[in-house]
N, C-alpha and C positions, 0 to 999 in steps of 0.2 A: 477648739475654744471654742467657733462659734456656731460650732455643728451641734454641738451644746443648747444654745440658745436656739436656735433651728429646730432642735428635733433632727438634723438630718445623719444618717450613717458618713462617719469619714470616711470612706471610699468616694459617698458619693461629691463631697466637696474634693475632694481631689480628683478624678474626674471630672468635676464642669469647670475642676484654673486648668487645664490638660495637661496636672503631673504623671507622672508613669505608677502603671500597676504596682504596689508592693510585692516585694515577693510572696510567697503562700496564698495569693486570694486564684481561685477559684469561678472562674462563671457557669452560671445556671442556667442555658439556654430554655431550658421548657418550668422553668419554675413560673409560680403564679403570679398571675400581673398582679401583687403587690407595689406596683416603687421600683423603683432601681434600687432602692436599700435592700428589696428582700428578693433581688436576682444576682447581687455580689455576697459571696461568702469567702470567707475564710480555710486556706486548706488546710489539711494539716504534712498534706507532701510538699515539701519546697519548689522552688518554682521559682526558672533565672529572671532574675531583673530584668527591665525596659529601661534601654535609655533614653525612652522620649515617652508620646502617650499616643505610642501606635498601639501597645500591647491593649488597649481596650477595644472590644466588639462597635461594629457603629451604633448597637442601641443606646450604647452609655453616653454617644454626644459630647466623646472629649473638648472640652476645651472651645465646644460651640458656642456659637453670639450671644446665642442668651444665655449663658450661663449661668452672667452676675446675678441677672434679675431673676434668673429661678430662685439663686437664694437669698433674694437679696425680698423677694416676696414670700419665700417660706421664714426668714425672723422678724421680716415687718408681723407675718404673721403673727405672732409669738406676743408682742406687745400691746399691752394697754394705750389705744391708744389715745388723747385728749386734747383738748383746743392749747395746754400747757406742757410747755418741755418744763424739764427739772433739772436743776444745774444741781450738779455736786458738789463746788467747792466751798472756798470759803478765804473769806470777806468780798460780799456781791459790793463790784464797782458799780454807782450811777451816775446819771451825767456825764457830764463832758467829760471822766476820768477813766470813763469805757475808753473815746478816743483815744485821749490820753496816752493811756495804758500802751497801747500797739503802738502810741510814734517813737514813747525811748524805748520800746524794744527794739524797734527798724534802727535807730538811732545805734543803738548798743550793738546791732547785730553789724553795721555797716560800719562803726570804729572798730569791729571785728578781724573786718573783710578786710580792710586796708594793713592792720596789724600783720594778721597771717603770710597778705600780698607780700609787702615791704620782708617778711620773716624766710617769707619761699625767693622771692630775684637774691640773699645775703646764705640760700643755702650750698653746700656743698654739693658740686656735682653727682657723684655718686647717689645720695639723697634725693636728689631734680630725675634720676632716673631713674626713680625705684624700686633701688634697692629690694629685695623682697627680705632682706636681715633688716635692712631701716622699719620701724614701724614710727611713724609718725597717726597722730591722731588726728582729728578737727571738731565739727562742730555737727552733728548726730541730725538733729532734727528741723524739719520744715515752716510751722508753725514759731507764730513771735512768742515770748514767756515772760514771766513778771509781773501777774497781776492783772494779764488778759481776762477777759472772759469766757469760758467753756460751758456748754448748752450737751445734754442727752437727754432724750424726748425718755416717758415713759417710766412705766415698772416694768421687769420682768420676770415671771418665779415669786418669788420673796424680796425682790431686790426693788427697790424705787428707784433705782434708774440703771436703764440698758448699759451703761456708762462703766456700771459696778463690775460688770461682763465681760468686757470687752475692750477694758485697758491693754492696751501693747506695754508700757513696760512701765509693771507696778512696783512697787519700795517697801513692799514689804509691808503689814501689817498698820493698817493706820485708819486717821477720826475723821466721818466725810461730814458739816454740817450739810443739809442739802435743803434745797428750794426750794417753791415750785412760781415757777414767771411766768406769767402772763406774754406772750407775743404779739406784736402790731401786724394786724393781716396783711399790710400794705409796706411791711418790710420787708426790705427787696435784697434774697439772698441765693448766693450761686449757687448750684447745685453741683453735687459732685457726683455721676454717678460709672465715671470708666473712666478710660487712664486719659481716655484722649479730652475731657472736659479738666484734668488737672492739667496738661499741656496746656490749652488753651488760656487760662487763667494766667499761667505763669508766661505766654507767648504776647498774649493783651499786654501785662501791667512789669519785665523783664529787670532783674535786677541782678545781677551774677553774682556770685557766691561760691564760682570756681578757688576760688587760695584755702576757705576753712571748706570745703564742704571734697576735694577731690582727693582725699586717703581715706575716710571710711568708708563715702559714696564707691569710688571708685573700686574700694576694695569689696566690697558689699555686690556688687553687679561688672565687675571685671571688664566698667567700662571707662573708656581716654576721653579725656573735650572736656568743652567746655559746662558745668552747671547754673541752672537759671534756679531764682523761685520768685512766687507772687511777689513783685512789692505793696505793701502790707499798708502804706500812706496811700499809691498809688487806686490801691483796688476800693478802700472805701472811697473814695471820691465818687463811686458806683453804686457801689453795695453796702449792705447795711450787714451782711454774713455771709459767710463760706459752711456749706451743710458738707461732710462726706459721710453720704451714705452708708450702707451695710455692704451692696452691691460696688460699691465706689470703696470702698475702700479695699475688699478682696481680689475687684482686681487690680487695683493700685502700688497700694503698700508695698514699698521695698524695693518698686520694678523702676527700673531706665526706661522713660517718659518721653519720648525724644517730642521737642517743641516749637522751634524757629531758630534757619538759621544754622544748624550741625551744634546746637545746643538738646543740652534735656535735660528734666527735670525728675525729681522723686520725692514721692509720697513719705515722709516715715515720722512719727513719733505721735502720730495723730490716732485717733482712738473710731470703730466704728461707728457710726448715730455718732458726730458730735458736730456742733460749729460754734465755729469759730464769732465771736463780736465785732464787731470796725466801730459802732454808735451803738449808744444804750436808745435800746425803738423796745425796750419793754412796757407791760400797761402795768402790770401788777409785780409784785414781790411780796412771799413769804415762806419761816422758816417749818418747814415740811415735818424733819425727825433731822435726828442725828441717828448717823451708821458707822457699826468701825468695824472695819475689817482688812481681807488682801482681796483691792480688785484682784479679776482676772477670774475662770472656766470654775476656781472653786468657793467663788460666794457663791455661785449655781445650790451649790450639790447644804 
Protein backbone atom coordinates (compact mmCIF):
# COMPACT_ATOMS: atom_id res chain seq x y z
CA UNK A 1 0.00 0.00 0.00
CA UNK A 2 2.66 2.54 1.05
CA UNK A 3 4.87 1.39 -1.80
CA UNK A 4 2.18 2.69 -4.13
CA UNK A 5 2.12 6.03 -2.34
CA UNK A 6 5.91 6.39 -2.35
CA UNK A 7 6.51 4.96 -5.81
CA UNK A 8 8.83 2.38 -4.28
CA UNK A 9 9.34 -1.18 -5.44
CA UNK A 10 7.64 -3.60 -3.02
CA UNK A 11 10.95 -5.47 -2.70
CA UNK A 12 12.57 -2.25 -1.53
CA UNK A 13 10.09 -2.03 1.32
CA UNK A 14 10.67 -5.66 2.31
CA UNK A 15 14.44 -5.17 2.40
CA UNK A 16 14.24 -1.90 4.30
CA UNK A 17 11.93 -3.45 6.88
CA UNK A 18 14.38 -6.31 7.46
CA UNK A 19 12.00 -8.92 6.07
CA UNK A 20 13.34 -11.98 4.20
CA UNK A 21 13.37 -11.95 0.40
CA UNK A 22 10.37 -13.80 -1.03
CA UNK A 23 10.75 -16.98 -3.05
CA UNK A 24 11.50 -16.36 -6.73
CA UNK A 25 13.71 -13.28 -6.29
CA UNK A 26 17.00 -13.04 -8.16
CA UNK A 27 19.71 -10.46 -7.46
CA UNK A 28 21.33 -8.80 -10.49
CA UNK A 29 24.70 -7.63 -9.20
CA UNK A 30 25.70 -6.06 -12.53
CA UNK A 31 22.48 -4.19 -13.17
CA UNK A 32 22.67 -0.47 -14.02
CA UNK A 33 22.79 1.99 -11.15
CA UNK A 34 19.13 2.80 -11.25
CA UNK A 35 18.47 2.43 -7.54
CA UNK A 36 17.59 -0.53 -5.37
CA UNK A 37 14.42 -1.34 -7.27
CA UNK A 38 16.40 -1.61 -10.51
CA UNK A 39 18.69 -4.26 -9.07
CA UNK A 40 16.00 -6.52 -7.60
CA UNK A 41 14.02 -8.66 -9.97
CA UNK A 42 11.66 -11.56 -9.62
CA UNK A 43 13.02 -14.74 -11.14
CA UNK A 44 10.99 -17.40 -12.89
CA UNK A 45 13.08 -20.09 -11.23
CA UNK A 46 11.86 -21.15 -7.80
CA UNK A 47 14.18 -20.30 -4.97
CA UNK A 48 14.44 -21.46 -1.38
CA UNK A 49 12.69 -19.05 0.94
CA UNK A 50 14.81 -17.53 3.69
CA UNK A 51 13.75 -17.50 7.34
CA UNK A 52 15.37 -14.14 8.03
CA UNK A 53 16.80 -11.08 6.31
CA UNK A 54 20.21 -12.69 5.75
CA UNK A 55 19.25 -13.68 2.19
CA UNK A 56 19.65 -10.09 0.96
CA UNK A 57 23.01 -8.95 -0.46
CA UNK A 58 24.85 -6.38 1.65
CA UNK A 59 24.16 -3.58 -0.85
CA UNK A 60 20.46 -3.88 -0.07
CA UNK A 61 21.08 -2.74 3.54
CA UNK A 62 18.34 -4.95 5.02
CA UNK A 63 16.88 -3.49 8.17
CA UNK A 64 19.38 -0.62 8.09
CA UNK A 65 19.04 2.08 10.74
CA UNK A 66 18.17 4.62 8.05
CA UNK A 67 15.58 2.43 6.35
CA UNK A 68 12.57 4.12 7.94
CA UNK A 69 13.97 7.56 7.13
CA UNK A 70 14.59 6.58 3.50
CA UNK A 71 11.05 5.28 3.11
CA UNK A 72 9.56 8.25 4.92
CA UNK A 73 11.44 10.67 2.68
CA UNK A 74 10.25 8.84 -0.42
CA UNK A 75 6.63 9.07 0.66
CA UNK A 76 6.95 12.67 1.82
CA UNK A 77 8.31 13.66 -1.58
CA UNK A 78 5.06 12.54 -3.19
CA UNK A 79 2.88 14.75 -0.98
CA UNK A 80 1.80 18.23 -1.91
CA UNK A 81 2.94 19.99 1.26
CA UNK A 82 1.13 23.10 2.42
CA UNK A 83 0.70 25.19 5.54
CA UNK A 84 -2.61 23.47 6.11
CA UNK A 85 -3.46 19.94 7.05
CA UNK A 86 -6.43 18.14 5.62
CA UNK A 87 -8.90 16.43 7.83
CA UNK A 88 -11.12 13.76 6.43
CA UNK A 89 -13.84 12.98 8.94
CA UNK A 90 -17.09 14.57 9.98
CA UNK A 91 -18.19 16.38 12.10
CA UNK A 92 -15.28 18.64 13.09
CA UNK A 93 -15.09 19.21 16.84
CA UNK A 94 -13.95 22.64 18.02
CA UNK A 95 -13.06 24.38 21.26
CA UNK A 96 -13.41 22.45 24.49
CA UNK A 97 -15.14 19.63 22.60
CA UNK A 98 -11.75 18.44 21.30
CA UNK A 99 -10.30 17.91 24.78
CA UNK A 100 -13.63 16.66 26.12
CA UNK A 101 -13.77 13.93 23.48
CA UNK A 102 -10.34 12.68 24.61
CA UNK A 103 -11.42 12.76 28.24
CA UNK A 104 -14.60 10.83 27.48
CA UNK A 105 -12.72 8.25 25.42
CA UNK A 106 -10.21 7.68 28.23
CA UNK A 107 -12.94 7.34 30.83
CA UNK A 108 -14.55 4.65 28.70
CA UNK A 109 -11.20 2.93 28.17
CA UNK A 110 -10.49 2.83 31.91
CA UNK A 111 -13.94 1.39 32.62
CA UNK A 112 -13.36 -1.27 29.94
CA UNK A 113 -9.98 -2.15 31.44
CA UNK A 114 -11.46 -2.56 34.90
CA UNK A 115 -14.30 -4.74 33.61
CA UNK A 116 -11.95 -7.00 31.65
CA UNK A 117 -9.61 -7.29 34.64
CA UNK A 118 -12.54 -8.51 36.73
CA UNK A 119 -13.50 -11.00 34.03
CA UNK A 120 -9.92 -12.26 33.87
CA UNK A 121 -9.82 -12.73 37.63
CA UNK A 122 -12.97 -14.89 37.42
CA UNK A 123 -11.90 -16.78 34.29
CA UNK A 124 -11.28 -20.56 34.46
CA UNK A 125 -7.65 -21.57 34.85
CA UNK A 126 -7.75 -23.19 31.40
CA UNK A 127 -8.48 -19.82 29.89
CA UNK A 128 -5.81 -18.05 31.94
CA UNK A 129 -3.25 -20.55 30.66
CA UNK A 130 -4.08 -19.26 27.20
CA UNK A 131 -5.14 -22.66 25.98
CA UNK A 132 -4.94 -22.43 22.15
CA UNK A 133 -8.46 -23.79 21.92
CA UNK A 134 -9.81 -20.89 23.96
CA UNK A 135 -10.15 -17.80 21.78
CA UNK A 136 -10.74 -14.63 23.77
CA UNK A 137 -10.72 -11.23 22.11
CA UNK A 138 -10.01 -7.85 23.54
CA UNK A 139 -9.33 -4.38 22.17
CA UNK A 140 -6.95 -3.73 19.29
CA UNK A 141 -6.81 0.04 18.89
CA UNK A 142 -4.15 2.22 20.51
CA UNK A 143 -5.76 5.63 20.09
CA UNK A 144 -8.78 7.14 21.85
CA UNK A 145 -11.94 6.64 19.81
CA UNK A 146 -15.31 8.34 19.79
CA UNK A 147 -15.51 11.94 18.58
CA UNK A 148 -11.76 12.60 18.77
CA UNK A 149 -10.10 14.67 16.05
CA UNK A 150 -7.55 13.15 13.65
CA UNK A 151 -5.88 14.83 10.68
CA UNK A 152 -3.81 13.80 7.69
CA UNK A 153 -1.59 16.03 5.58
CA UNK A 154 -2.20 17.29 2.03
CA UNK A 155 -3.15 15.53 -1.16
CA UNK A 156 -1.50 12.63 -2.96
CA UNK A 157 -2.36 11.86 -6.57
CA UNK A 158 -6.04 12.58 -7.08
CA UNK A 159 -6.85 12.05 -3.39
CA UNK A 160 -7.49 15.11 -1.23
CA UNK A 161 -5.71 13.53 1.80
CA UNK A 162 -2.86 11.05 2.05
CA UNK A 163 -4.70 9.28 4.85
CA UNK A 164 -7.29 8.07 2.36
CA UNK A 165 -4.57 6.01 0.68
CA UNK A 166 -3.02 4.71 3.90
CA UNK A 167 -6.04 3.59 5.93
CA UNK A 168 -4.98 0.60 8.04
CA UNK A 169 -8.41 -0.96 8.54
CA UNK A 170 -10.87 0.39 5.96
CA UNK A 171 -14.53 -0.48 6.41
CA UNK A 172 -15.44 -0.56 2.74
CA UNK A 173 -16.92 2.26 0.73
CA UNK A 174 -17.58 5.39 2.76
CA UNK A 175 -18.25 9.07 2.26
CA UNK A 176 -15.88 11.62 3.81
CA UNK A 177 -16.41 15.32 4.27
CA UNK A 178 -12.91 16.71 3.69
CA UNK A 179 -11.94 19.90 5.51
CA UNK A 180 -8.92 22.16 5.20
CA UNK A 181 -7.62 22.83 8.69
CA UNK A 182 -5.02 25.46 9.61
CA UNK A 183 -2.79 24.55 12.56
CA UNK A 184 -1.26 27.06 14.98
CA UNK A 185 2.51 27.08 14.29
CA UNK A 186 3.07 27.15 18.07
CA UNK A 187 1.18 23.88 18.58
CA UNK A 188 3.15 21.35 20.65
CA UNK A 189 3.19 18.14 18.61
CA UNK A 190 4.91 14.96 19.75
CA UNK A 191 6.50 13.20 16.78
CA UNK A 192 6.67 9.41 16.38
CA UNK A 193 9.31 8.59 13.76
CA UNK A 194 10.54 5.26 15.17
CA UNK A 195 9.58 2.60 17.75
CA UNK A 196 11.58 4.27 20.53
CA UNK A 197 9.47 7.44 20.17
CA UNK A 198 6.27 5.48 20.77
CA UNK A 199 7.85 3.56 23.65
CA UNK A 200 9.01 6.77 25.36
CA UNK A 201 5.57 8.36 25.07
CA UNK A 202 3.94 5.36 26.73
CA UNK A 203 6.63 5.19 29.43
CA UNK A 204 6.26 8.89 30.24
CA UNK A 205 2.45 8.67 30.51
CA UNK A 206 1.71 4.99 31.29
CA UNK A 207 -1.71 3.43 31.57
CA UNK A 208 -1.86 -0.33 32.12
CA UNK A 209 -3.95 -2.02 29.42
CA UNK A 210 -2.94 -5.63 30.02
CA UNK A 211 -6.45 -6.87 30.69
CA UNK A 212 -7.90 -5.52 27.46
CA UNK A 213 -4.89 -6.16 25.18
CA UNK A 214 -3.26 -9.37 26.42
CA UNK A 215 -5.41 -11.52 24.13
CA UNK A 216 -5.24 -9.81 20.73
CA UNK A 217 -1.81 -8.22 21.14
CA UNK A 218 -0.39 -11.35 22.70
CA UNK A 219 -1.60 -13.58 19.87
CA UNK A 220 -0.34 -11.14 17.25
CA UNK A 221 3.14 -10.59 18.71
CA UNK A 222 3.68 -13.83 20.64
CA UNK A 223 4.59 -11.77 23.70
CA UNK A 224 3.28 -12.44 27.20
CA UNK A 225 3.49 -9.83 29.92
CA UNK A 226 2.26 -6.38 30.86
CA UNK A 227 1.10 -3.92 28.19
CA UNK A 228 0.80 -0.16 28.50
CA UNK A 229 -0.48 2.71 26.37
CA UNK A 230 -0.17 6.46 26.74
CA UNK A 231 -2.73 7.92 29.13
CA UNK A 232 -4.06 10.51 26.74
CA UNK A 233 -5.33 12.79 29.49
CA UNK A 234 -1.79 12.92 30.89
CA UNK A 235 -0.29 13.41 27.43
CA UNK A 236 -2.67 16.34 26.86
CA UNK A 237 -1.13 18.19 29.80
CA UNK A 238 2.12 18.51 27.82
CA UNK A 239 1.26 18.07 24.15
CA UNK A 240 -1.43 19.44 21.84
CA UNK A 241 -1.16 16.56 19.38
CA UNK A 242 0.65 13.32 18.56
CA UNK A 243 1.80 12.74 14.98
CA UNK A 244 2.79 9.34 13.58
CA UNK A 245 4.83 9.96 10.45
CA UNK A 246 5.05 7.60 7.50
CA UNK A 247 8.46 6.44 8.73
CA UNK A 248 7.06 6.04 12.24
CA UNK A 249 4.16 3.96 11.01
CA UNK A 250 6.31 1.70 8.83
CA UNK A 251 8.84 1.03 11.58
CA UNK A 252 6.47 0.79 14.54
CA UNK A 253 2.93 -0.31 13.65
CA UNK A 254 1.77 -3.71 14.96
CA UNK A 255 5.09 -4.47 16.66
CA UNK A 256 5.70 -5.07 20.36
CA UNK A 257 7.79 -2.10 21.51
CA UNK A 258 9.68 -2.32 24.79
CA UNK A 259 8.74 0.58 27.03
CA UNK A 260 9.71 0.67 30.72
CA UNK A 261 9.88 -1.63 33.75
CA UNK A 262 9.42 -4.77 31.68
CA UNK A 263 6.30 -3.47 29.91
CA UNK A 264 5.66 -3.20 26.20
CA UNK A 265 3.36 -1.16 24.01
CA UNK A 266 1.96 -1.45 20.50
CA UNK A 267 0.89 1.06 17.85
CA UNK A 268 -2.35 -0.28 16.39
CA UNK A 269 -5.21 1.25 14.46
CA UNK A 270 -3.33 4.39 13.45
CA UNK A 271 -2.73 5.31 9.83
CA UNK A 272 0.50 6.59 8.32
CA UNK A 273 0.98 10.36 8.57
CA UNK A 274 -1.85 10.80 11.05
CA UNK A 275 -2.16 13.26 13.93
CA UNK A 276 -4.36 12.88 16.98
CA UNK A 277 -5.32 16.28 18.40
CA UNK A 278 -5.74 16.60 22.15
CA UNK A 279 -6.92 20.21 22.12
CA UNK A 280 -8.16 22.82 19.66
CA UNK A 281 -5.14 24.48 18.06
CA UNK A 282 -6.89 25.14 14.74
CA UNK A 283 -6.49 28.61 13.29
CA UNK A 284 -9.11 28.12 10.57
CA UNK A 285 -11.35 25.41 9.16
CA UNK A 286 -13.20 25.27 5.89
CA UNK A 287 -15.00 22.53 3.95
CA UNK A 288 -12.90 21.41 1.00
CA UNK A 289 -14.72 18.61 -0.79
CA UNK A 290 -16.66 15.40 -0.34
CA UNK A 291 -14.95 12.15 -1.25
CA UNK A 292 -16.64 8.77 -1.65
CA UNK A 293 -14.82 5.48 -2.04
CA UNK A 294 -12.92 2.77 -0.21
CA UNK A 295 -9.83 4.11 1.58
CA UNK A 296 -6.63 2.22 0.93
CA UNK A 297 -4.36 1.44 -2.03
CA UNK A 298 -7.21 0.95 -4.48
CA UNK A 299 -8.15 4.59 -3.91
CA UNK A 300 -4.96 5.57 -5.75
CA UNK A 301 -6.00 3.90 -9.00
